[in-house]
PyMOL Python script that loads the backbone (N, CA, C, O; Angstrom):
from pymol import cmd

cmd.read_pdbstr("""\
ATOM      1  N   UNK A   1      83.091-113.191  42.886  1.00  0.00           N
ATOM      2  CA  UNK A   1      83.435-114.196  43.361  1.00  0.00           C
ATOM      3  C   UNK A   1      84.018-115.487  42.622  1.00  0.00           C
ATOM      4  O   UNK A   1      84.691-116.394  43.112  1.00  0.00           O
ATOM      5  N   UNK A   2      83.595-115.327  41.359  1.00  0.00           N
ATOM      6  CA  UNK A   2      84.255-116.454  40.315  1.00  0.00           C
ATOM      7  C   UNK A   2      85.733-116.160  40.454  1.00  0.00           C
ATOM      8  O   UNK A   2      86.448-117.106  40.785  1.00  0.00           O
ATOM      9  N   UNK A   3      86.297-114.960  40.244  1.00  0.00           N
ATOM     10  CA  UNK A   3      87.479-114.992  40.291  1.00  0.00           C
ATOM     11  C   UNK A   3      88.378-115.319  41.609  1.00  0.00           C
ATOM     12  O   UNK A   3      89.512-115.787  41.514  1.00  0.00           O
ATOM     13  N   UNK A   4      87.852-115.072  42.640  1.00  0.00           N
ATOM     14  CA  UNK A   4      88.250-115.721  44.127  1.00  0.00           C
ATOM     15  C   UNK A   4      88.411-117.423  43.684  1.00  0.00           C
ATOM     16  O   UNK A   4      89.432-118.110  43.691  1.00  0.00           O
ATOM     17  N   UNK A   5      87.425-117.687  43.419  1.00  0.00           N
ATOM     18  CA  UNK A   5      87.159-119.249  43.333  1.00  0.00           C
ATOM     19  C   UNK A   5      88.377-119.575  42.065  1.00  0.00           C
ATOM     20  O   UNK A   5      89.286-120.367  42.315  1.00  0.00           O
ATOM     21  N   UNK A   6      88.316-119.108  41.147  1.00  0.00           N
ATOM     22  CA  UNK A   6      89.227-119.497  40.166  1.00  0.00           C
ATOM     23  C   UNK A   6      90.778-119.527  40.757  1.00  0.00           C
ATOM     24  O   UNK A   6      91.574-120.462  40.837  1.00  0.00           O
ATOM     25  N   UNK A   7      90.863-118.457  41.051  1.00  0.00           N
ATOM     26  CA  UNK A   7      92.512-118.497  42.000  1.00  0.00           C
ATOM     27  C   UNK A   7      92.522-119.594  43.216  1.00  0.00           C
ATOM     28  O   UNK A   7      93.621-120.124  43.377  1.00  0.00           O
ATOM     29  N   UNK A   8      91.567-119.986  44.024  1.00  0.00           N
ATOM     30  CA  UNK A   8      91.823-121.115  44.770  1.00  0.00           C
ATOM     31  C   UNK A   8      91.638-122.373  44.185  1.00  0.00           C
ATOM     32  O   UNK A   8      92.144-123.419  44.591  1.00  0.00           O
ATOM     33  N   UNK A   9      90.792-122.222  43.079  1.00  0.00           N
ATOM     34  CA  UNK A   9      90.733-123.656  42.146  1.00  0.00           C
ATOM     35  C   UNK A   9      92.394-124.304  41.628  1.00  0.00           C
ATOM     36  O   UNK A   9      92.769-125.463  41.456  1.00  0.00           O
ATOM     37  N   UNK A  10      93.045-123.123  41.502  1.00  0.00           N
ATOM     38  CA  UNK A  10      94.313-123.463  40.691  1.00  0.00           C
ATOM     39  C   UNK A  10      95.222-123.608  41.882  1.00  0.00           C
ATOM     40  O   UNK A  10      96.391-123.762  41.528  1.00  0.00           O
ATOM     41  N   UNK A  11      95.087-123.608  42.861  1.00  0.00           N
ATOM     42  CA  UNK A  11      96.154-124.090  44.013  1.00  0.00           C
ATOM     43  C   UNK A  11      95.967-125.711  44.306  1.00  0.00           C
ATOM     44  O   UNK A  11      94.921-126.343  44.153  1.00  0.00           O
ATOM     45  N   UNK A  12      96.999-126.129  44.679  1.00  0.00           N
ATOM     46  CA  UNK A  12      97.022-127.568  44.868  1.00  0.00           C
ATOM     47  C   UNK A  12      95.944-127.640  46.117  1.00  0.00           C
ATOM     48  O   UNK A  12      95.734-126.909  47.085  1.00  0.00           O
ATOM     49  N   UNK A  13      95.244-129.112  45.542  1.00  0.00           N
ATOM     50  CA  UNK A  13      94.205-129.562  46.395  1.00  0.00           C
ATOM     51  C   UNK A  13      92.835-128.796  46.329  1.00  0.00           C
ATOM     52  O   UNK A  13      92.001-128.987  47.213  1.00  0.00           O
ATOM     53  N   UNK A  14      92.582-127.887  45.238  1.00  0.00           N
ATOM     54  CA  UNK A  14      91.412-126.651  45.231  1.00  0.00           C
ATOM     55  C   UNK A  14      90.716-127.476  44.136  1.00  0.00           C
ATOM     56  O   UNK A  14      90.241-126.795  43.227  1.00  0.00           O
ATOM     57  N   UNK A  15      90.572-128.722  44.048  1.00  0.00           N
ATOM     58  CA  UNK A  15      89.711-129.242  42.827  1.00  0.00           C
ATOM     59  C   UNK A  15      88.312-128.775  43.403  1.00  0.00           C
ATOM     60  O   UNK A  15      87.684-128.090  42.595  1.00  0.00           O
ATOM     61  N   UNK A  16      87.789-128.953  44.410  1.00  0.00           N
ATOM     62  CA  UNK A  16      86.229-128.784  44.757  1.00  0.00           C
ATOM     63  C   UNK A  16      86.090-126.965  44.231  1.00  0.00           C
ATOM     64  O   UNK A  16      84.973-126.493  44.016  1.00  0.00           O
ATOM     65  N   UNK A  17      86.959-126.382  44.129  1.00  0.00           N
ATOM     66  CA  UNK A  17      86.906-124.771  44.012  1.00  0.00           C
ATOM     67  C   UNK A  17      86.225-124.717  42.489  1.00  0.00           C
ATOM     68  O   UNK A  17      85.646-123.662  42.230  1.00  0.00           O
ATOM     69  N   UNK A  18      86.234-125.586  41.615  1.00  0.00           N
ATOM     70  CA  UNK A  18      85.897-125.344  40.180  1.00  0.00           C
ATOM     71  C   UNK A  18      84.333-125.515  40.301  1.00  0.00           C
ATOM     72  O   UNK A  18      83.659-124.775  39.585  1.00  0.00           O
ATOM     73  N   UNK A  19      83.900-126.105  40.847  1.00  0.00           N
ATOM     74  CA  UNK A  19      82.316-125.949  41.070  1.00  0.00           C
ATOM     75  C   UNK A  19      81.907-124.891  41.239  1.00  0.00           C
ATOM     76  O   UNK A  19      81.208-124.367  40.372  1.00  0.00           O
ATOM     77  N   UNK A  20      82.239-124.197  42.494  1.00  0.00           N
ATOM     78  CA  UNK A  20      82.245-122.982  42.718  1.00  0.00           C
ATOM     79  C   UNK A  20      82.451-121.769  41.745  1.00  0.00           C
ATOM     80  O   UNK A  20      81.777-120.739  41.715  1.00  0.00           O
ATOM     81  N   UNK A  21      83.566-122.118  40.921  1.00  0.00           N
ATOM     82  CA  UNK A  21      83.797-121.191  39.763  1.00  0.00           C
ATOM     83  C   UNK A  21      82.585-121.334  38.817  1.00  0.00           C
ATOM     84  O   UNK A  21      82.035-120.283  38.489  1.00  0.00           O
ATOM     85  N   UNK A  22      82.171-122.315  38.412  1.00  0.00           N
ATOM     86  CA  UNK A  22      81.005-122.701  37.625  1.00  0.00           C
ATOM     87  C   UNK A  22      79.507-122.089  38.051  1.00  0.00           C
ATOM     88  O   UNK A  22      78.642-121.610  37.318  1.00  0.00           O
ATOM     89  N   UNK A  23      79.511-122.274  39.459  1.00  0.00           N
ATOM     90  CA  UNK A  23      78.044-121.602  39.986  1.00  0.00           C
ATOM     91  C   UNK A  23      78.349-120.125  39.998  1.00  0.00           C
ATOM     92  O   UNK A  23      77.410-119.397  39.679  1.00  0.00           O
ATOM     93  N   UNK A  24      79.436-119.582  40.293  1.00  0.00           N
ATOM     94  CA  UNK A  24      79.641-118.160  40.423  1.00  0.00           C
ATOM     95  C   UNK A  24      79.662-117.559  38.891  1.00  0.00           C
ATOM     96  O   UNK A  24      79.174-116.433  38.789  1.00  0.00           O
ATOM     97  N   UNK A  25      80.035-118.010  37.995  1.00  0.00           N
ATOM     98  CA  UNK A  25      80.127-117.811  36.577  1.00  0.00           C
ATOM     99  C   UNK A  25      78.602-117.841  36.204  1.00  0.00           C
ATOM    100  O   UNK A  25      78.154-116.934  35.502  1.00  0.00           O
ATOM    101  N   UNK A  26      77.837-118.792  36.624  1.00  0.00           N
ATOM    102  CA  UNK A  26      76.630-118.923  36.034  1.00  0.00           C
ATOM    103  C   UNK A  26      75.706-117.884  36.480  1.00  0.00           C
ATOM    104  O   UNK A  26      74.964-117.291  35.697  1.00  0.00           O
ATOM    105  N   UNK A  27      75.749-117.648  37.806  1.00  0.00           N
ATOM    106  CA  UNK A  27      74.747-116.262  38.446  1.00  0.00           C
ATOM    107  C   UNK A  27      75.566-115.394  38.031  1.00  0.00           C
ATOM    108  O   UNK A  27      74.898-114.398  37.754  1.00  0.00           O
ATOM    109  N   UNK A  28      76.638-115.210  37.831  1.00  0.00           N
ATOM    110  CA  UNK A  28      77.095-113.929  36.995  1.00  0.00           C
ATOM    111  C   UNK A  28      76.465-113.613  35.772  1.00  0.00           C
ATOM    112  O   UNK A  28      75.770-112.602  35.675  1.00  0.00           O
ATOM    113  N   UNK A  29      76.651-114.408  34.806  1.00  0.00           N
ATOM    114  CA  UNK A  29      75.889-114.576  33.464  1.00  0.00           C
ATOM    115  C   UNK A  29      74.503-114.148  33.447  1.00  0.00           C
ATOM    116  O   UNK A  29      73.959-113.756  32.415  1.00  0.00           O
ATOM    117  N   UNK A  30      73.778-114.232  34.852  1.00  0.00           N
ATOM    118  CA  UNK A  30      72.406-114.172  34.963  1.00  0.00           C
ATOM    119  C   UNK A  30      72.208-112.805  35.317  1.00  0.00           C
ATOM    120  O   UNK A  30      71.226-112.176  34.924  1.00  0.00           O
ATOM    121  N   UNK A  31      73.127-112.300  36.066  1.00  0.00           N
ATOM    122  CA  UNK A  31      73.157-110.956  36.395  1.00  0.00           C
ATOM    123  C   UNK A  31      73.542-109.892  35.070  1.00  0.00           C
ATOM    124  O   UNK A  31      72.823-108.916  34.855  1.00  0.00           O
ATOM    125  N   UNK A  32      74.631-110.160  34.298  1.00  0.00           N
ATOM    126  CA  UNK A  32      75.301-109.402  33.615  1.00  0.00           C
ATOM    127  C   UNK A  32      76.029-110.193  32.317  1.00  0.00           C
ATOM    128  O   UNK A  32      76.953-110.948  32.619  1.00  0.00           O
ATOM    129  N   UNK A  33      75.755-110.098  31.214  1.00  0.00           N
ATOM    130  CA  UNK A  33      76.238-110.679  30.247  1.00  0.00           C
ATOM    131  C   UNK A  33      77.543-110.471  30.058  1.00  0.00           C
ATOM    132  O   UNK A  33      78.136-111.292  29.360  1.00  0.00           O
ATOM    133  N   UNK A  34      78.248-109.398  30.598  1.00  0.00           N
ATOM    134  CA  UNK A  34      79.651-108.935  30.783  1.00  0.00           C
ATOM    135  C   UNK A  34      80.451-110.264  31.532  1.00  0.00           C
ATOM    136  O   UNK A  34      81.678-110.231  31.441  1.00  0.00           O
ATOM    137  N   UNK A  35      80.018-111.098  32.057  1.00  0.00           N
ATOM    138  CA  UNK A  35      80.444-112.237  32.717  1.00  0.00           C
ATOM    139  C   UNK A  35      81.009-113.048  31.610  1.00  0.00           C
ATOM    140  O   UNK A  35      81.999-113.727  31.882  1.00  0.00           O
ATOM    141  N   UNK A  36      80.574-113.079  30.505  1.00  0.00           N
ATOM    142  CA  UNK A  36      81.164-113.892  29.600  1.00  0.00           C
ATOM    143  C   UNK A  36      82.550-113.530  29.058  1.00  0.00           C
ATOM    144  O   UNK A  36      83.368-114.314  28.579  1.00  0.00           O
ATOM    145  N   UNK A  37      82.686-112.066  29.234  1.00  0.00           N
ATOM    146  CA  UNK A  37      84.165-111.499  29.160  1.00  0.00           C
ATOM    147  C   UNK A  37      85.043-112.210  30.186  1.00  0.00           C
ATOM    148  O   UNK A  37      86.159-112.640  29.894  1.00  0.00           O
ATOM    149  N   UNK A  38      84.584-112.300  31.208  1.00  0.00           N
ATOM    150  CA  UNK A  38      85.684-112.966  32.398  1.00  0.00           C
ATOM    151  C   UNK A  38      85.924-114.460  32.001  1.00  0.00           C
ATOM    152  O   UNK A  38      87.054-114.931  32.136  1.00  0.00           O
ATOM    153  N   UNK A  39      84.962-115.169  31.548  1.00  0.00           N
ATOM    154  CA  UNK A  39      85.044-116.637  31.099  1.00  0.00           C
ATOM    155  C   UNK A  39      86.014-116.596  29.779  1.00  0.00           C
ATOM    156  O   UNK A  39      86.797-117.494  29.468  1.00  0.00           O
ATOM    157  N   UNK A  40      85.864-115.721  29.269  1.00  0.00           N
ATOM    158  CA  UNK A  40      86.823-115.685  27.964  1.00  0.00           C
ATOM    159  C   UNK A  40      88.292-115.353  28.222  1.00  0.00           C
ATOM    160  O   UNK A  40      89.264-115.939  27.746  1.00  0.00           O
ATOM    161  N   UNK A  41      88.284-114.099  29.230  1.00  0.00           N
ATOM    162  CA  UNK A  41      89.643-113.775  29.798  1.00  0.00           C
ATOM    163  C   UNK A  41      90.260-115.247  30.545  1.00  0.00           C
ATOM    164  O   UNK A  41      91.279-115.747  30.068  1.00  0.00           O
ATOM    165  N   UNK A  42      89.585-115.881  31.715  1.00  0.00           N
ATOM    166  CA  UNK A  42      90.203-117.189  32.018  1.00  0.00           C
ATOM    167  C   UNK A  42      90.738-118.145  31.263  1.00  0.00           C
ATOM    168  O   UNK A  42      91.799-118.747  31.430  1.00  0.00           O
ATOM    169  N   UNK A  43      89.607-118.293  30.072  1.00  0.00           N
ATOM    170  CA  UNK A  43      90.040-119.523  29.097  1.00  0.00           C
ATOM    171  C   UNK A  43      91.162-118.900  28.328  1.00  0.00           C
ATOM    172  O   UNK A  43      91.845-119.709  27.701  1.00  0.00           O
ATOM    173  N   UNK A  44      91.512-117.611  28.235  1.00  0.00           N
ATOM    174  CA  UNK A  44      92.705-117.211  27.439  1.00  0.00           C
ATOM    175  C   UNK A  44      93.901-117.299  28.382  1.00  0.00           C
ATOM    176  O   UNK A  44      94.983-117.727  27.978  1.00  0.00           O
ATOM    177  N   UNK A  45      93.690-116.852  29.774  1.00  0.00           N
ATOM    178  CA  UNK A  45      94.991-117.056  30.535  1.00  0.00           C
ATOM    179  C   UNK A  45      95.415-118.429  30.418  1.00  0.00           C
ATOM    180  O   UNK A  45      96.546-118.717  30.025  1.00  0.00           O
ATOM    181  N   UNK A  46      94.411-119.425  30.798  1.00  0.00           N
ATOM    182  CA  UNK A  46      94.597-121.137  30.706  1.00  0.00           C
ATOM    183  C   UNK A  46      95.401-121.260  29.482  1.00  0.00           C
ATOM    184  O   UNK A  46      96.593-121.521  29.642  1.00  0.00           O
ATOM    185  N   UNK A  47      95.033-121.141  28.501  1.00  0.00           N
ATOM    186  CA  UNK A  47      95.504-121.424  27.084  1.00  0.00           C
ATOM    187  C   UNK A  47      96.949-120.589  26.868  1.00  0.00           C
ATOM    188  O   UNK A  47      97.947-121.049  26.313  1.00  0.00           O
ATOM    189  N   UNK A  48      96.827-119.442  27.363  1.00  0.00           N
ATOM    190  CA  UNK A  48      98.371-118.516  26.748  1.00  0.00           C
ATOM    191  C   UNK A  48      99.350-118.950  27.944  1.00  0.00           C
ATOM    192  O   UNK A  48     100.518-118.907  27.557  1.00  0.00           O
ATOM    193  N   UNK A  49      99.268-119.214  28.815  1.00  0.00           N
ATOM    194  CA  UNK A  49     100.353-119.422  29.898  1.00  0.00           C
ATOM    195  C   UNK A  49     100.496-121.123  30.053  1.00  0.00           C
ATOM    196  O   UNK A  49      99.522-121.812  30.356  1.00  0.00           O
ATOM    197  N   UNK A  50     101.557-121.570  29.857  1.00  0.00           N
ATOM    198  CA  UNK A  50     101.817-122.818  29.845  1.00  0.00           C
ATOM    199  C   UNK A  50     101.930-123.774  30.677  1.00  0.00           C
ATOM    200  O   UNK A  50     101.893-124.977  30.418  1.00  0.00           O
ATOM    201  N   UNK A  51     102.128-123.068  32.106  1.00  0.00           N
ATOM    202  CA  UNK A  51     101.876-123.847  33.438  1.00  0.00           C
ATOM    203  C   UNK A  51     100.504-123.893  33.411  1.00  0.00           C
ATOM    204  O   UNK A  51     100.179-125.081  33.403  1.00  0.00           O
ATOM    205  N   UNK A  52      99.323-123.012  33.391  1.00  0.00           N
ATOM    206  CA  UNK A  52      98.149-123.281  33.482  1.00  0.00           C
ATOM    207  C   UNK A  52      97.563-124.151  32.569  1.00  0.00           C
ATOM    208  O   UNK A  52      96.450-124.522  32.940  1.00  0.00           O
ATOM    209  N   UNK A  53      97.904-124.574  31.575  1.00  0.00           N
ATOM    210  CA  UNK A  53      96.934-125.457  30.575  1.00  0.00           C
ATOM    211  C   UNK A  53      96.745-126.649  31.260  1.00  0.00           C
ATOM    212  O   UNK A  53      95.947-127.428  30.738  1.00  0.00           O
ATOM    213  N   UNK A  54      97.478-127.117  32.686  1.00  0.00           N
ATOM    214  CA  UNK A  54      96.816-128.103  32.991  1.00  0.00           C
ATOM    215  C   UNK A  54      95.512-128.061  33.634  1.00  0.00           C
ATOM    216  O   UNK A  54      95.005-129.143  33.932  1.00  0.00           O
ATOM    217  N   UNK A  55      94.869-126.952  33.902  1.00  0.00           N
ATOM    218  CA  UNK A  55      93.565-126.278  34.562  1.00  0.00           C
ATOM    219  C   UNK A  55      92.474-126.377  33.336  1.00  0.00           C
ATOM    220  O   UNK A  55      91.304-126.126  33.626  1.00  0.00           O
ATOM    221  N   UNK A  56      92.779-126.709  32.060  1.00  0.00           N
ATOM    222  CA  UNK A  56      91.929-126.289  30.622  1.00  0.00           C
ATOM    223  C   UNK A  56      90.773-127.039  31.082  1.00  0.00           C
ATOM    224  O   UNK A  56      89.722-126.400  31.129  1.00  0.00           O
ATOM    225  N   UNK A  57      90.739-128.452  31.486  1.00  0.00           N
ATOM    226  CA  UNK A  57      89.739-129.336  31.478  1.00  0.00           C
ATOM    227  C   UNK A  57      88.788-128.975  32.447  1.00  0.00           C
ATOM    228  O   UNK A  57      87.599-128.866  32.147  1.00  0.00           O
ATOM    229  N   UNK A  58      89.297-128.742  33.818  1.00  0.00           N
ATOM    230  CA  UNK A  58      88.575-128.169  35.014  1.00  0.00           C
ATOM    231  C   UNK A  58      87.646-126.897  34.387  1.00  0.00           C
ATOM    232  O   UNK A  58      86.417-126.869  34.323  1.00  0.00           O
ATOM    233  N   UNK A  59      88.347-126.130  34.061  1.00  0.00           N
ATOM    234  CA  UNK A  59      87.744-124.799  33.544  1.00  0.00           C
ATOM    235  C   UNK A  59      86.583-124.860  32.600  1.00  0.00           C
ATOM    236  O   UNK A  59      85.582-124.164  32.771  1.00  0.00           O
ATOM    237  N   UNK A  60      86.732-125.768  31.517  1.00  0.00           N
ATOM    238  CA  UNK A  60      85.933-126.254  30.673  1.00  0.00           C
ATOM    239  C   UNK A  60      84.609-126.738  31.354  1.00  0.00           C
ATOM    240  O   UNK A  60      83.504-126.467  30.884  1.00  0.00           O
ATOM    241  N   UNK A  61      84.792-127.462  32.477  1.00  0.00           N
ATOM    242  CA  UNK A  61      83.732-128.075  33.271  1.00  0.00           C
ATOM    243  C   UNK A  61      83.118-127.080  33.961  1.00  0.00           C
ATOM    244  O   UNK A  61      81.895-127.011  34.077  1.00  0.00           O
ATOM    245  N   UNK A  62      83.886-126.309  34.424  1.00  0.00           N
ATOM    246  CA  UNK A  62      83.274-124.962  35.336  1.00  0.00           C
ATOM    247  C   UNK A  62      82.348-124.527  34.271  1.00  0.00           C
ATOM    248  O   UNK A  62      81.143-124.638  34.499  1.00  0.00           O
ATOM    249  N   UNK A  63      82.751-124.038  33.115  1.00  0.00           N
ATOM    250  CA  UNK A  63      82.235-123.382  31.943  1.00  0.00           C
ATOM    251  C   UNK A  63      80.867-123.832  31.823  1.00  0.00           C
ATOM    252  O   UNK A  63      80.008-122.951  31.764  1.00  0.00           O
ATOM    253  N   UNK A  64      80.517-125.008  31.777  1.00  0.00           N
ATOM    254  CA  UNK A  64      79.477-126.150  31.530  1.00  0.00           C
ATOM    255  C   UNK A  64      78.561-125.720  32.395  1.00  0.00           C
ATOM    256  O   UNK A  64      77.484-125.224  32.066  1.00  0.00           O
ATOM    257  N   UNK A  65      79.098-125.958  33.967  1.00  0.00           N
ATOM    258  CA  UNK A  65      77.960-125.864  34.837  1.00  0.00           C
ATOM    259  C   UNK A  65      77.424-124.335  34.631  1.00  0.00           C
ATOM    260  O   UNK A  65      76.222-124.135  34.807  1.00  0.00           O
ATOM    261  N   UNK A  66      78.336-123.176  34.240  1.00  0.00           N
ATOM    262  CA  UNK A  66      77.921-121.935  34.232  1.00  0.00           C
ATOM    263  C   UNK A  66      76.828-121.746  33.370  1.00  0.00           C
ATOM    264  O   UNK A  66      75.813-121.112  33.661  1.00  0.00           O
ATOM    265  N   UNK A  67      77.113-122.455  32.026  1.00  0.00           N
ATOM    266  CA  UNK A  67      76.193-122.306  30.892  1.00  0.00           C
ATOM    267  C   UNK A  67      74.715-123.242  31.025  1.00  0.00           C
ATOM    268  O   UNK A  67      73.661-123.076  30.412  1.00  0.00           O
ATOM    269  N   UNK A  68      75.023-124.147  31.932  1.00  0.00           N
ATOM    270  CA  UNK A  68      73.527-124.948  32.340  1.00  0.00           C
ATOM    271  C   UNK A  68      72.911-124.012  33.536  1.00  0.00           C
ATOM    272  O   UNK A  68      71.681-123.970  33.511  1.00  0.00           O
ATOM    273  N   UNK A  69      73.398-123.421  34.349  1.00  0.00           N
ATOM    274  CA  UNK A  69      72.954-122.244  35.162  1.00  0.00           C
ATOM    275  C   UNK A  69      72.279-121.272  34.249  1.00  0.00           C
ATOM    276  O   UNK A  69      71.166-120.867  34.584  1.00  0.00           O
ATOM    277  N   UNK A  70      72.861-120.813  33.046  1.00  0.00           N
ATOM    278  CA  UNK A  70      72.226-119.660  32.409  1.00  0.00           C
ATOM    279  C   UNK A  70      71.205-120.156  31.446  1.00  0.00           C
ATOM    280  O   UNK A  70      70.394-119.357  30.978  1.00  0.00           O
ATOM    281  N   UNK A  71      71.183-121.401  31.118  1.00  0.00           N
ATOM    282  CA  UNK A  71      70.381-121.924  29.940  1.00  0.00           C
ATOM    283  C   UNK A  71      69.015-121.883  29.943  1.00  0.00           C
ATOM    284  O   UNK A  71      68.407-122.017  28.880  1.00  0.00           O
ATOM    285  N   UNK A  72      68.222-121.653  31.373  1.00  0.00           N
ATOM    286  CA  UNK A  72      66.768-121.514  31.532  1.00  0.00           C
ATOM    287  C   UNK A  72      66.762-120.146  31.048  1.00  0.00           C
ATOM    288  O   UNK A  72      65.705-119.917  30.460  1.00  0.00           O
ATOM    289  N   UNK A  73      67.602-119.083  31.079  1.00  0.00           N
ATOM    290  CA  UNK A  73      67.290-117.838  30.791  1.00  0.00           C
ATOM    291  C   UNK A  73      67.423-117.710  29.354  1.00  0.00           C
ATOM    292  O   UNK A  73      66.592-117.074  28.705  1.00  0.00           O
ATOM    293  N   UNK A  74      68.562-118.358  28.743  1.00  0.00           N
ATOM    294  CA  UNK A  74      68.482-118.561  27.357  1.00  0.00           C
ATOM    295  C   UNK A  74      67.261-118.886  26.527  1.00  0.00           C
ATOM    296  O   UNK A  74      66.895-118.273  25.524  1.00  0.00           O
ATOM    297  N   UNK A  75      66.543-120.181  27.213  1.00  0.00           N
ATOM    298  CA  UNK A  75      65.533-120.611  26.409  1.00  0.00           C
ATOM    299  C   UNK A  75      64.467-119.808  26.757  1.00  0.00           C
ATOM    300  O   UNK A  75      63.380-119.948  26.198  1.00  0.00           O
TER     301      UNK A  75
END
""", "prot")
cmd.dss("prot")
cmd.show_as("cartoon", "prot")
cmd.util.cbc("prot")
cmd.orient("prot")
């Protein structure tokens, strides 16, 4: 779900999908810690591909949403 929302969020007018990315990634972190690899991969993709760097702030916002969902489990 996080990958699908990530693809849709990068489309023109897909700003609201970043919230879905954060929620899906947060729930994924609760299910398996391997979701952190997906978050790192998405971050690497956004940083390495020049045209995608415009999505860095929304991705960081989605990552914060994911970490907020994961925070009670970490606590």
